C-alpha positions in Angstrom: -7.3 -19.2 -35.2 -5.0 -16.3 -34.8 -3.6 -14.5 -31.7 -1.8 -11.2 -31.4 -0.1 -9.4 -28.6 -1.9 -6.1 -28.3 -0.5 -4.5 -25.2 2.2 -4.8 -22.6 1.6 -3.0 -19.3 4.7 -2.2 -17.3 5.2 -0.5 -13.9 5.3 -3.2 -11.3 8.8 -3.4 -9.8 8.4 -7.0 -8.6 6.7 -10.3 -9.7 3.0 -10.1 -10.3 1.1 -13.0 -8.7 -2.6 -12.2 -9.5 -5.0 -10.2 -11.6 -8.7 -9.5 -11.5 -11.1 -7.7 -13.9 -13.1 -4.9 -12.2 -16.9 -4.9 -12.1 -16.5 -1.8 -14.3 -15.7 -2.7 -17.9 -12.2 -1.9 -19.2 -10.5 -1.9 -15.8 -8.0 -4.4 -14.5 -6.4 -4.8 -11.0 -3.1 -6.5 -10.4 -1.1 -7.4 -7.3 2.1 -9.2 -6.3 5.3 -8.6 -4.5 4.9 -4.8 -4.7 3.7 -2.2 -2.2 0.2 -1.7 -3.6 -2.7 -3.0 -5.7 -2.5 -1.4 -9.2 -5.4 -0.2 -11.4 -5.0 -0.3 -15.2 -7.1 0.9 -18.1 -7.6 -1.8 -20.7 -9.2 0.7 -23.1 -6.1 2.8 -23.3 -3.7 0.2 -22.0 -2.2 2.6 -19.4 -1.5 2.7 -15.7 -4.2 4.6 -13.8 -3.1 4.5 -10.1 -2.0 2.5 -7.1 -5.4 1.8 -5.4 -4.0 1.4 -1.9 -0.8 0.4 -0.2 -0.3 -3.1 1.2 1.8 -4.3 4.1 2.6 -7.7 2.5 2.6 -9.5 -0.8 -0.7 -9.9 -2.6 -1.7 -13.5 -3.6 -5.4 -13.0 -4.3 -7.7 -10.2 -5.6 -11.5 -10.6 -6.0 -14.1 -8.2 -7.3 -17.5 -9.7 -6.4 -20.2 -9.4 -9.1 -22.8 -6.8 -8.2 -21.0 -5.4 -5.2 -18.9 -2.2 -5.1 -16.0 -4.0 -3.4 -12.5 -5.1 -4.0 -11.1 -7.8 -1.8 -7.3 -8.4 -1.5 -5.7 -11.3 0.3 -2.3 -10.8 1.7 0.7 -13.0 2.7 0.2 -11.9 6.4 -3.3 -13.4 6.5 -5.3 -10.2 6.3 -8.1 -9.5 3.7 -8.3 -5.8 2.7 -11.8 -4.5 1.8 -11.9 -1.5 -0.5 -15.3 0.2 -1.0 -15.6 1.9 -4.4 -18.6 4.0 -3.2 -16.8 5.4 -0.3 -13.4 5.3 -2.1 -11.7 4.0 0.9 -10.5 0.9 2.7 -12.9 -0.6 5.3 -11.6 -2.4 8.4 -9.6 -5.5 7.3 -10.9 -9.0 7.8 -8.5 -10.4 10.4 -8.8 -14.1 11.1 -6.1 -16.1 9.4 -2.5 -15.9 10.6 -1.0 -17.4 7.4 -1.1 -16.3 3.7 -4.4 -16.0 1.8 -4.2 -17.7 -1.5 -7.7 -17.3 -3.0 -11.0 -15.4 -2.4 -14.3 -16.1 -4.1 -17.9 -15.0 -3.4 -21.3 -16.7 -3.6 -23.8 -14.2 -4.9 -27.0 -16.0 -3.9 -25.9 -16.6 -0.3 -24.1 -13.2 0.0 -21.1 -15.0 1.3 -17.3 -14.6 0.9 -14.9 -17.6 0.9 -11.3 -17.1 1.9 -8.7 -19.9 1.5 -5.5 -19.9 3.6 -2.3 -21.7 4.1 -3.6 -22.8 7.5 -5.8 -25.4 5.9 -9.1 -23.6 6.5 -11.6 -21.6 4.5 -13.3 -18.8 6.4 -16.8 -17.8 5.4 -17.9 -14.2 5.7 -21.1 -12.2 5.2 -20.7 -9.8 2.3 -23.2 -7.5 3.9 -21.9 -7.2 7.5 -18.4 -8.7 7.0 -19.1 -10.9 10.0 -17.2 -14.2 10.2 -20.0 -16.8 9.8 -18.0 -20.0 10.1 -14.8 -21.8 9.3 -14.5 -24.9 7.1 -11.6 -27.2 8.2 -11.0 -28.4 4.6 -7.4 -29.7 4.9 -4.4 -30.4 7.1 -2.3 -28.5 4.5 -2.5 -25.2 2.5 -5.6 -24.5 0.4 -4.4 -22.9 -2.8 -7.5 -22.3 -4.8 -11.3 -22.2 -4.8 -13.8 -22.9 -7.6 -17.5 -22.4 -7.3 -19.9 -24.2 -9.7 -22.0 -21.9 -12.0 -25.2 -22.9 -10.2 -23.5 -22.1 -6.9 -24.4 -25.5 -5.4 -20.9 -26.9 -5.0 -17.4 -25.6 -4.3 -14.1 -27.2 -4.9 -10.9 -26.6 -2.9 -7.5 -27.4 -4.3 -4.9 -28.3 -1.8 -1.1 -28.5 -1.4 -1.5 -32.2 -0.3 -2.5 -33.0 -4.0 -6.2 -33.4 -3.1 -9.4 -31.7 -4.3 -12.3 -31.5 -1.9 -15.8 -31.0 -3.1 -18.3 -29.4 -0.7 -22.0 -28.8 -0.8 -22.6 -25.0 -0.6 -25.9 -25.4 1.2 -24.4 -26.6 4.4 -20.7 -27.0 3.7 -20.7 -30.8 4.0 -17.9 -32.7 2.3 -19.3 -34.6 -0.8 -16.1 -36.0 -2.3 -12.4 -36.0 -2.3 -10.6 -36.3 -5.7 -7.3 -38.0 -5.9 -5.3 -37.7 -9.1 -2.6 -35.1 -8.9 0.8 -36.2 -7.6 1.7 -32.7 -6.4 0.0 -29.6 -5.1 -3.1 -28.3 -6.9 -2.6 -24.7 -7.9 -5.8 -23.7 -9.8 -9.3 -25.0 -10.4 -12.2 -23.8 -12.5 -15.7 -25.2 -13.5 -16.6 -24.9 -17.1 -19.3 -22.3 -17.8 -22.0 -25.0 -18.3 -20.9 -26.7 -15.1 -20.3 -30.1 -16.7 -16.5 -30.1 -16.1 -14.0 -29.2 -13.4 -10.5 -28.6 -14.6 -7.6 -28.8 -12.2 -3.9 -27.9 -12.7 -0.9 -28.0 -10.4 2.8 -28.4 -9.6 2.8 -31.9 -11.4 2.4 -30.1 -14.8 -0.8 -32.0 -15.5 -4.2 -30.7 -16.6 -7.0 -32.9 -15.3 -10.6 -32.8 -16.5 -13.3 -34.1 -14.1 -16.9 -34.9 -14.9 -19.0 -33.0 -12.4 -21.9 -35.5 -12.3 -19.7 -38.3 -10.8 -16.4 -36.4 -10.3 -14.7 -39.1 -12.2 -11.5 -38.2 -14.1 -12.4 -38.2 -17.8 -9.2 -36.9 -19.3 -5.6 -36.1 -18.4 -3.3 -33.8 -20.4 0.5 -33.7 -19.7 0.0 -29.9 -20.3 3.3 -28.2 -19.6 7.0 -28.9 -18.8 6.7 -27.4 -15.3 4.0 -26.4 -12.8 0.7 -25.1 -14.2 -0.2 -22.1 -12.1 -3.6 -21.0 -13.6 -6.5 -22.2 -15.7 -9.2 -20.0 -17.2 -12.3 -21.1 -19.3 -13.3 -18.8 -22.1 -16.7 -17.3 -21.0 -18.5 -18.3 -24.2 -16.3 -20.4 -26.5 -15.3 -24.1 -26.1 -11.7 -23.4 -25.0 -9.7 -22.9 -21.8 -6.2 -21.4 -21.3 -3.4 -22.5 -19.0 -0.4 -20.5 -17.7 2.7 -22.2 -16.5 6.0 -21.9 -14.8 7.5 -23.0 -18.1 6.8 -19.4 -19.3 4.1 -20.5 -21.8 0.4 -20.0 -22.2 -1.6 -22.7 -23.9 -5.1 -22.9 -25.4 -7.0 -26.2 -25.2 -10.3 -27.4 -26.6 -13.0 -28.2 -24.1 -14.5 -31.0 -26.3 -11.5 -32.6 -27.9 -8.8 -31.6 -25.3 -6.5 -30.7 -28.2 -3.8 -28.0 -28.0 -4.8 -25.1 -30.3 -2.2 -22.5 -29.4 1.2 -22.4 -27.6 2.1 -18.8 -26.8 5.7 -18.9 -25.9 9.0 -17.4 -27.0 10.0 -20.7 -28.5 7.0 -20.4 -30.8 8.0 -16.9 -31.9 5.7 -14.9 -29.6 7.1 -11.9 -27.6 5.7 -13.6 -24.5 6.7 -13.7 -20.9 10.4 -14.4 -19.9 9.5 -15.9 -16.6 6.7 -17.9 -14.9 3.2 -17.1 -16.0 1.3 -16.8 -12.7 -2.3 -16.2 -13.7 -4.5 -15.8 -16.8 -8.0 -14.5 -17.2 -10.3 -13.8 -20.1 -11.8 -10.4 -21.0 -14.1 -11.4 -23.9 -11.8 -12.7 -26.6 -8.8 -11.0 -25.0 -6.6 -13.1 -22.7 -4.7 -11.3 -20.0 -1.6 -12.8 -18.3 0.8 -11.8 -15.5 4.2 -13.1 -14.7 7.3 -13.1 -12.5 8.8 -10.9 -15.2 6.7 -7.9 -13.8 4.6 -7.5 -16.9 0.9 -7.7 -17.8 0.4 -8.8 -21.4 -2.9 -8.6 -23.4 -3.5 -11.2 -26.1 -6.2 -10.8 -28.7 -7.7 -14.0 -30.2 -9.4 -14.2 -33.5 -11.2 -17.5 -33.5 -12.4 -17.2 -37.0 -8.9 -17.2 -38.6 
């Protein structure tokens, strides 16, 4: 297996907290402690434009599959809604008074989930943008949302170390997972739905079986907090990005470490905390406090 750094996108003047692929192939959006959401071309590896200005730091960006929308969650609690067809911002979703940390959508139910520092998840219609209900999921910050591939269950990762599993049919609590000793920062279901992987401030990577939600494996993954986890869409690997400045690639079946992308290992990688990673085919994209977006191309046959 080989990995090469193929591009470095610069232009942000402050730390980048999040990134999201567009519904349109070859387009990436990034946001952070800057004054706007930025659009990039992954085909030409160049800056395209600042999509729209923001009044506060951006912690979450979401591009719902099949909808011409871009949702942006801000530190002030607002959710901005950009309509690609009209090429303008629609009225913001105003409900939360505290920072928005994650946004996800449920295609089958045409619903939008918004997780906040206030301990609740607000549920909105993606057709009318009406607030449908509020899930009181925690007494503390909800940092991340993961929706199972069959859209039957949702997991919320919380600052109080817990993971809450809810039924998406009626938002009833199914199970609470205890295992992390510090805040849970990122969650993702495997593409086949058989595993849920959670990471957090305790630097651990935990793999849960989704039939029973028993902990099946624990990896002391990094030296410091693990900020992000991303399953490869079609290969048996997942990547993690950490405050220790490294990106690691793990096997889904054997949980072995296959790559450690860091300056210590000779890669021209990030100089500060890696805040989020996502896959674009066999390309892994990462953003960091060092204000850079880096594209890594994996060759799994070498």
